[in-house]
C-alpha positions in Angstrom: 9.0 76.6 -31.7 5.5 78.1 -32.2 2.4 77.7 -30.1 0.8 75.6 -32.9 3.9 73.2 -32.9 3.6 72.8 -29.2 -0.1 72.2 -29.2 0.1 69.6 -32.0 1.1 66.1 -30.8 3.5 64.3 -33.1 1.5 61.1 -32.9 -2.3 60.8 -32.6 -3.6 58.9 -29.7 -7.0 57.1 -29.8 -9.8 59.2 -28.4 -11.9 56.2 -27.6 -11.3 52.9 -25.9 -11.2 49.8 -28.1 -12.9 46.7 -26.9 -11.5 43.3 -28.1 -14.7 41.6 -29.0 -15.7 38.9 -31.5 -19.1 39.8 -33.0 -20.4 38.6 -36.4 -20.3 41.4 -38.9 -21.5 41.6 -42.5 -19.6 43.9 -44.9 -20.7 45.0 -48.3 -18.5 47.1 -50.8 -16.2 47.0 -53.8 -12.6 45.4 -53.7 -9.5 46.9 -55.2 -10.5 45.9 -58.7 -14.0 47.4 -58.3 -15.8 44.1 -57.9 -18.8 44.2 -55.4 -18.6 41.8 -52.6 -20.5 40.8 -49.5 -18.7 39.0 -46.6 -19.8 37.7 -43.3 -16.8 37.7 -40.8 -16.0 38.7 -37.2 -14.9 41.9 -35.5 -11.6 41.8 -34.0 -12.2 44.9 -31.9 -14.8 47.8 -31.7 -15.2 51.3 -30.5 -18.0 53.8 -30.8 -16.6 55.2 -34.0 -15.1 52.2 -35.8 -14.1 48.6 -36.0 -11.5 46.2 -37.1 -12.4 42.9 -38.9 -10.7 40.2 -40.9 -11.5 40.1 -44.6 -10.5 37.8 -47.5 -11.1 40.7 -49.8 -8.5 43.2 -51.0 -9.8 46.6 -50.3 -8.1 50.0 -50.4 -8.0 52.7 -47.7 -10.5 55.3 -48.6 -13.0 52.7 -49.7 -16.6 53.2 -48.4 -18.4 50.1 -47.0 -21.8 49.1 -45.6 -21.5 47.5 -42.2 -24.0 45.3 -40.3 -23.8 43.9 -36.8 -26.6 41.8 -35.7 -28.0 41.7 -32.2 -26.6 38.9 -30.1 -29.7 37.4 -28.4 -29.7 37.5 -24.7 -31.9 38.2 -21.9 -32.7 41.9 -21.9 -35.4 44.3 -20.7 -35.5 46.3 -23.8 -35.6 45.2 -27.4 -32.3 46.0 -29.3 -32.0 46.3 -32.9 -29.4 45.3 -35.3 -26.7 47.9 -35.9 -26.2 49.2 -39.5 -23.9 51.9 -40.6 -21.3 53.0 -43.3 -17.7 53.1 -42.8 -14.5 54.2 -44.5 -11.5 52.0 -44.7 -8.6 53.6 -42.8 -6.2 50.8 -42.5 -5.4 47.5 -44.2 -2.8 45.1 -43.0 -0.7 42.9 -45.3 -2.1 39.6 -46.2 -1.7 37.0 -43.4 -0.7 33.3 -44.1 -4.4 32.4 -44.1 -5.1 34.8 -47.0 -7.0 37.4 -45.0 -6.3 41.0 -44.0 -7.1 43.0 -40.9 -9.3 45.9 -42.1 -9.8 49.0 -40.0 -12.9 51.2 -40.6 -14.1 54.6 -39.2 -17.8 54.8 -39.1 -19.2 57.6 -41.3 -22.8 56.8 -40.4 -24.2 56.2 -37.0 -21.8 55.3 -34.2 -21.9 52.1 -32.2 -23.3 52.3 -28.7 -24.5 49.0 -27.6 -21.5 47.9 -25.7 -21.0 51.2 -23.9 -24.1 51.7 -21.8 -22.1 51.4 -18.5 -20.1 54.5 -19.5 -23.2 56.6 -20.0 -23.6 57.1 -16.3 -20.2 58.6 -15.8 
């Protein structure tokens, strides 16, 4: 066995912790047939570099999407702005009984930082 084979793990592990969170999310893009869509749904989980959300649209892995997560209003000392970025679909689950799919995206634009302020001091 070569050094390269020893250094390369067989399965990739996540480099970031996923947070199970239900935030509103608006997604824009094109479905499998090329039709433009806009959908407001909810995140299932989120990390700095990606998110998973439920969608009723049939999208293909590799599809680029526009993603917008509005600020949840709460008491805060500093003003926070809505989060907008682009993402690429990396995973799509099979259609569920309700007709939707779980879509996983990797952010190709700005990364999400709002939920992770407590980790910054580490």
